[in-house]
C-alpha positions as CSV (number, residue, x, y, z in Angstrom):
1,X,17.3,18.8,4.5
2,X,15.4,15.5,4.3
3,X,11.7,15.7,3.4
4,X,9.0,13.9,5.3
5,X,6.2,13.5,2.6
6,X,2.8,12.3,3.8
7,X,0.0,10.8,1.8
8,X,-1.9,14.1,1.4
9,X,1.2,15.7,-0.2
10,X,1.7,12.7,-2.5
11,X,-1.9,13.0,-3.6
12,X,-1.5,16.7,-4.3
13,X,1.7,16.6,-6.3
14,X,1.8,13.2,-8.1
15,X,-0.5,12.6,-11.1
16,X,-1.4,9.2,-12.5
17,X,0.1,10.1,-15.8
18,X,3.4,11.0,-14.1
19,X,3.2,7.6,-12.3
20,X,2.7,5.7,-15.5
21,X,5.6,7.5,-17.2
22,X,7.9,6.9,-14.2
23,X,7.2,3.2,-14.1
24,X,7.5,2.8,-17.9
25,X,10.9,4.6,-17.7
26,X,12.0,2.4,-14.8
27,X,11.0,-0.9,-16.6
28,X,12.8,0.2,-19.7
29,X,15.9,1.1,-17.7
30,X,15.9,-2.3,-16.0
31,X,15.7,-4.0,-19.3
32,X,18.5,-1.9,-20.7
33,X,20.8,-2.5,-17.8
34,X,20.4,0.9,-16.1
35,X,18.5,-0.2,-13.1
36,X,18.5,-3.0,-10.5
37,X,15.9,-4.5,-8.1
38,X,15.2,-7.6,-6.1
39,X,12.0,-9.5,-5.3
40,X,10.0,-8.7,-2.2
41,X,11.2,-10.3,1.0
42,X,8.8,-11.2,3.9
43,X,9.7,-12.3,7.4
44,X,6.8,-13.8,9.4
45,X,6.7,-14.1,13.2
46,X,3.8,-15.6,15.3
47,X,2.0,-13.2,17.6
48,X,0.2,-14.1,20.9
49,X,-3.0,-14.6,18.9
50,X,-2.6,-17.8,16.9
51,X,-4.9,-16.4,14.2
52,X,-2.6,-13.5,13.5
53,X,1.0,-13.2,12.2
54,X,3.4,-10.3,12.2
55,X,4.7,-9.7,8.7
56,X,7.7,-7.5,7.8
57,X,8.0,-6.9,4.1
58,X,10.6,-5.0,2.1
59,X,11.4,-4.4,-1.6
60,X,14.2,-2.3,-3.0
61,X,15.9,-1.0,-6.2
62,X,17.6,1.9,-7.8
63,X,18.9,3.2,-11.1
64,X,21.5,5.3,-12.8
65,X,18.9,8.0,-12.9
66,X,20.0,8.9,-9.4
67,X,17.6,7.4,-6.9
68,X,17.5,4.3,-4.7
69,X,14.6,3.3,-2.5
70,X,13.5,0.7,-0.1
71,X,9.9,0.2,0.7
72,X,9.1,-1.4,4.1
73,X,5.8,-2.6,5.6
74,X,5.1,-3.6,9.2
75,X,1.8,-5.4,9.4
76,X,-0.2,-7.8,11.6
77,X,-2.1,-10.0,9.2
78,X,-5.0,-12.4,9.4
79,X,-7.8,-13.8,7.4
80,X,-11.5,-13.0,7.8
81,X,-14.5,-14.7,6.4
82,X,-17.6,-12.7,5.5
83,X,-20.2,-15.1,4.2
84,X,-18.5,-16.8,1.2
85,X,-15.8,-14.2,0.9
86,X,-12.4,-14.7,2.5
87,X,-10.2,-11.6,2.8
88,X,-6.7,-10.9,4.0
89,X,-6.9,-8.1,6.7
90,X,-4.0,-6.2,8.2
91,X,-3.2,-3.4,10.6
92,X,-0.4,-1.7,12.5
93,X,-0.9,-0.9,16.2
94,X,-4.7,-1.1,15.8
95,X,-7.3,-1.8,13.1
96,X,-7.6,1.0,10.6
97,X,-3.9,2.1,11.0
98,X,-1.0,1.0,8.8
99,X,2.7,1.5,8.6
100,X,4.3,1.5,5.1
101,X,7.3,3.8,4.4
102,X,9.5,4.5,1.4
103,X,13.1,5.6,2.2
104,X,14.6,7.5,-0.8
105,X,18.3,8.0,-1.2
106,X,20.6,9.7,-3.7
107,X,22.9,7.2,-5.6
108,X,25.4,10.0,-6.2
109,X,26.4,10.8,-2.6
110,X,24.2,8.4,-0.5
111,X,22.1,11.3,1.0
112,X,18.8,10.3,2.6
113,X,16.4,12.5,0.5
114,X,13.0,11.7,1.8
115,X,10.8,9.4,4.0
116,X,7.5,8.9,2.2
117,X,4.2,7.4,3.4
118,X,3.5,4.6,0.9
119,X,-0.4,4.5,0.9
120,X,-1.1,6.7,-2.1
121,X,2.0,5.6,-3.9
122,X,0.9,2.0,-3.4
123,X,-2.5,2.5,-5.0
124,X,-1.1,4.7,-7.8
125,X,1.8,2.3,-8.8
126,X,-0.6,-0.7,-8.9
127,X,-3.2,1.2,-10.9
128,X,-0.4,2.4,-13.2
129,X,0.7,-1.2,-13.8
130,X,-2.8,-2.0,-14.9
131,X,-2.7,0.9,-17.3
132,X,0.7,-0.1,-18.8
133,X,-0.7,-3.6,-19.4
134,X,-3.8,-2.3,-21.0
135,X,-1.8,0.2,-23.1
136,X,0.0,-2.7,-24.8
137,X,-2.6,-5.5,-24.7
138,X,-6.2,-4.1,-24.6
139,X,-8.0,-3.3,-27.8
140,X,-7.3,0.2,-29.0
141,X,-11.0,1.2,-28.8
142,X,-11.6,-0.4,-25.4
143,X,-14.6,1.5,-24.0
144,X,-16.3,-0.8,-21.5
145,X,-14.6,-1.6,-18.2
146,X,-15.9,-4.4,-16.0
147,X,-14.7,-4.3,-12.4
148,X,-14.8,-6.5,-9.3
149,X,-14.1,-4.3,-6.3
150,X,-15.0,-0.8,-5.2
151,X,-12.2,0.2,-2.8
152,X,-9.0,2.3,-3.2
153,X,-7.4,0.0,-5.8
154,X,-10.6,0.2,-7.9
155,X,-10.4,4.0,-7.8
156,X,-6.8,4.1,-8.9
157,X,-7.5,1.6,-11.7
158,X,-10.3,3.6,-13.2
159,X,-8.2,6.7,-13.1
160,X,-5.2,4.9,-14.7
161,X,-7.1,3.1,-17.4
162,X,-8.7,6.3,-18.5
163,X,-5.2,7.5,-19.2
164,X,-4.6,4.9,-21.9
165,X,-8.0,3.8,-23.3
166,X,-11.2,5.7,-24.1
167,X,-13.3,4.2,-21.3
168,X,-17.0,5.3,-21.5
169,X,-18.8,2.8,-19.4
170,X,-18.0,1.2,-16.0
171,X,-19.8,-2.0,-14.8
172,X,-18.9,-2.6,-11.2
173,X,-19.8,-5.2,-8.6
174,X,-18.7,-5.7,-5.0
175,X,-20.6,-7.7,-2.3
176,X,-22.0,-4.7,-0.4
177,X,-24.7,-2.9,-2.4
178,X,-24.1,0.5,-0.7
179,X,-20.4,0.4,-1.5
180,X,-20.8,-0.5,-5.2
181,X,-23.6,2.1,-5.7
182,X,-21.6,4.8,-4.0
183,X,-18.5,3.9,-6.1
184,X,-20.5,4.0,-9.3
185,X,-21.9,7.5,-8.5
186,X,-18.4,8.7,-7.5
187,X,-16.8,7.5,-10.7
188,X,-19.5,8.9,-12.9
189,X,-19.2,12.3,-11.2
190,X,-15.4,12.4,-11.1
191,X,-14.7,11.1,-14.6
192,X,-17.8,11.9,-16.6
193,X,-18.4,8.3,-17.6
194,X,-21.5,6.1,-17.4
195,X,-21.2,3.9,-14.3
196,X,-23.5,1.1,-13.4
197,X,-23.6,-0.8,-10.1
198,X,-24.4,-4.4,-11.0
199,X,-26.5,-6.8,-9.0
200,X,-24.3,-9.8,-9.6
201,X,-20.6,-10.4,-10.4
202,X,-21.6,-12.1,-13.7
203,X,-23.0,-8.8,-15.1
204,X,-19.6,-7.0,-15.2
205,X,-18.3,-9.4,-17.9
206,X,-21.0,-8.6,-20.5
207,X,-19.6,-6.6,-23.3
208,X,-16.5,-5.7,-21.3
209,X,-13.3,-4.8,-23.2
210,X,-11.3,-4.8,-20.0
211,X,-12.1,-6.9,-16.9
212,X,-10.3,-5.9,-13.7
213,X,-10.5,-7.8,-10.4
214,X,-9.2,-5.4,-7.8
215,X,-10.2,-6.8,-4.4
216,X,-8.7,-7.8,-1.0
217,X,-9.9,-11.4,-1.4
218,X,-7.5,-14.1,-0.4
219,X,-8.8,-16.4,-3.1
220,X,-9.3,-15.9,-6.8
221,X,-12.5,-14.0,-7.7
222,X,-12.5,-14.0,-11.5
223,X,-14.7,-16.5,-13.4
224,X,-13.0,-17.5,-16.6
225,X,-16.1,-19.1,-18.1
226,X,-17.6,-15.6,-18.2
227,X,-14.7,-13.9,-19.9
228,X,-15.7,-12.9,-23.4
229,X,-13.5,-13.0,-26.5
230,X,-11.4,-9.9,-26.9
231,X,-11.2,-9.1,-23.2
232,X,-8.1,-7.9,-21.5
233,X,-7.8,-9.2,-17.9
234,X,-6.2,-7.4,-14.9
235,X,-6.0,-9.2,-11.5
236,X,-5.0,-7.6,-8.2
237,X,-5.6,-9.7,-5.0
238,X,-7.1,-13.1,-5.2
239,X,-4.1,-14.5,-3.5
240,X,-2.0,-13.4,-6.5
241,X,-3.5,-16.0,-8.8
242,X,-6.0,-16.3,-11.6
243,X,-8.6,-19.1,-11.5
244,X,-7.8,-22.1,-13.7
245,X,-10.7,-21.2,-16.1
246,X,-9.4,-17.7,-16.8
247,X,-5.9,-19.1,-17.4
248,X,-7.3,-21.5,-19.9
249,X,-8.9,-18.6,-21.8
250,X,-5.8,-16.5,-22.0
251,X,-4.2,-16.3,-25.5
252,X,-1.4,-13.9,-24.8
253,X,0.1,-13.1,-21.5
254,X,2.2,-9.9,-20.8
255,X,4.7,-10.0,-18.0
256,X,6.7,-6.9,-17.3
257,X,9.8,-8.8,-16.3
258,X,11.7,-10.8,-13.7
259,X,14.2,-9.5,-11.2
260,X,17.8,-10.3,-12.2
261,X,19.8,-12.9,-10.5
262,X,22.6,-12.0,-8.0
263,X,26.1,-11.3,-9.5
264,X,27.8,-14.6,-10.4
265,X,24.8,-16.7,-9.4
266,X,22.5,-17.3,-12.4
267,X,21.2,-20.4,-10.6
268,X,19.6,-18.1,-8.1
269,X,17.4,-16.3,-10.7
270,X,13.7,-16.7,-9.8
271,X,10.4,-15.4,-11.0
272,X,8.4,-15.7,-7.7
273,X,6.8,-12.4,-6.7
274,X,8.3,-12.7,-3.2
275,X,10.2,-14.9,-0.8
276,X,9.2,-15.5,2.8
277,X,10.9,-16.8,5.9
278,X,8.8,-17.9,8.9
279,X,9.9,-18.4,12.5
280,X,10.2,-22.1,13.0
281,X,10.3,-22.7,9.3
282,X,7.6,-23.6,6.9
283,X,7.3,-26.2,4.1
284,X,4.4,-24.3,2.5
285,X,5.3,-22.2,-0.4
286,X,4.0,-18.6,-0.2
287,X,1.1,-17.6,-2.3
288,X,3.5,-15.8,-4.7
289,X,3.3,-16.2,-8.5
290,X,5.9,-16.9,-11.1
291,X,5.6,-17.2,-14.8
292,X,2.1,-18.7,-15.1
293,X,1.9,-19.4,-18.8
294,X,5.4,-19.9,-20.1
295,X,4.2,-21.0,-23.6
296,X,2.1,-17.8,-24.0
297,X,4.2,-15.2,-22.3
298,X,5.6,-12.0,-23.9
299,X,7.8,-9.6,-21.9
300,X,7.5,-5.9,-21.9
301,X,11.1,-5.4,-23.1
302,X,10.3,-7.5,-26.1
303,X,7.3,-5.3,-27.0
304,X,9.3,-2.1,-26.4
305,X,12.2,-3.0,-28.6
306,X,9.9,-4.5,-31.3
307,X,11.0,-8.1,-31.0
308,X,7.5,-9.3,-30.3
309,X,3.9,-8.0,-30.4
310,X,1.3,-8.3,-27.7
311,X,-2.3,-8.6,-28.9
312,X,-2.4,-9.6,-32.6
313,X,-6.2,-10.0,-33.1
314,X,-9.4,-8.4,-31.6
315,X,-10.7,-11.8,-30.5
316,X,-7.7,-12.7,-28.3
317,X,-8.1,-12.8,-24.5
318,X,-5.1,-11.1,-23.0
319,X,-3.7,-10.8,-19.4
320,X,-1.0,-8.6,-18.0
321,X,0.9,-8.6,-14.7
322,X,4.0,-6.9,-13.4
323,X,6.1,-9.9,-12.3
324,X,8.6,-9.5,-9.4
325,X,9.7,-6.0,-10.2
326,X,8.3,-4.2,-7.2
327,X,11.7,-3.0,-6.2
328,X,12.0,-1.1,-9.5
329,X,8.9,0.8,-8.8
330,X,9.4,2.7,-5.6
331,X,12.6,4.6,-6.5
332,X,10.9,5.8,-9.6
333,X,7.5,6.9,-8.2
334,X,9.0,8.2,-4.9
335,X,11.6,10.1,-6.9
336,X,8.8,11.8,-8.9
337,X,6.9,12.6,-5.8
338,X,10.0,14.0,-4.1
339,X,10.9,16.3,-7.0
340,X,7.3,17.5,-7.2
341,X,7.1,18.2,-3.5
342,X,10.4,20.1,-3.6
343,X,9.2,22.2,-6.5
344,X,6.0,23.0,-4.7
345,X,7.6,23.8,-1.4
346,X,5.7,21.0,0.3
347,X,6.7,18.3,2.8
348,X,8.2,18.7,6.2
349,X,11.9,19.3,6.4
350,X,14.2,17.6,9.0
351,X,17.9,18.2,9.2
352,X,19.7,15.5,7.2
353,X,22.4,15.6,9.9
354,X,20.0,13.9,12.3
355,X,20.2,10.8,10.1
356,X,24.0,10.8,9.7
357,X,26.7,9.8,12.2
358,X,30.5,10.1,12.7
359,X,31.0,6.4,13.5
360,X,31.8,4.3,10.5
361,X,29.6,1.2,10.2
């Protein structure tokens, strides 16, 4: 039987520590030649509204651990300005509804094992990436977290960072006072930490050991001039980029890795986070990032096998990012969620035979 696993089930059975462990194992397997993935691919098609675009996105990967997965997203995307803030908005069918699915398969017999809603997995895998970066790059005694953003990604990052560092104080800012104050109260109650809603973005940097920008902004929101010595930086959103001032401050940059090139085509290796094709063609390069600081980069595989170190002094400013390994994430975390749901007797079963056929493709 194939399992349909919704977000509520994922939230019930998958812990953040499990997610971190699954991703670390997947990244190690990729570096050691036991896994494979490709960068994200987007296809863009104009809609009847010139301000909106249909975007289909996929990423995929698998490993000798037994799972393969493809994650697919069907979105209508557009940008919205609220005062000085520009955000990327999206929906499927209507605002407030989204369609993201992970299809999980067995690499032993090809069986479709599960169809998983990707909402909770998405937040948890990105938060776990932040934690893996902090685990290897933030100061051991990092206790103060400065955060820009108070939405779902912010929640997952607080939870994840608490798994790897002894966070005692959260300083959070987002443009809407009610949102940041409610978020601070929630984090204090849920995690037993001191949580302060700041009146300005500048306040979150003061004394922060880790600064995390986790917003839906379409443009960079970090301010490098405010980053203090010894800070570890995490950036989600912002068009996938750090501001120039923050880049100038970074001493050591951790990148988890790059997707391997196709067999026999080393010239096709790339470090861009994703590739995009647009109806009618486009000369504009997508807002996807490659290796931003090649003279300061260290790869996760180099740290794991002892070839290099990450942070080497308490005063260094460090930064971590995943790279274009999204495809290596979803088979790992969806596999964990599938195993946990099976063990707990959760999820909705549908006959696997419904998804098979007698005609050879």
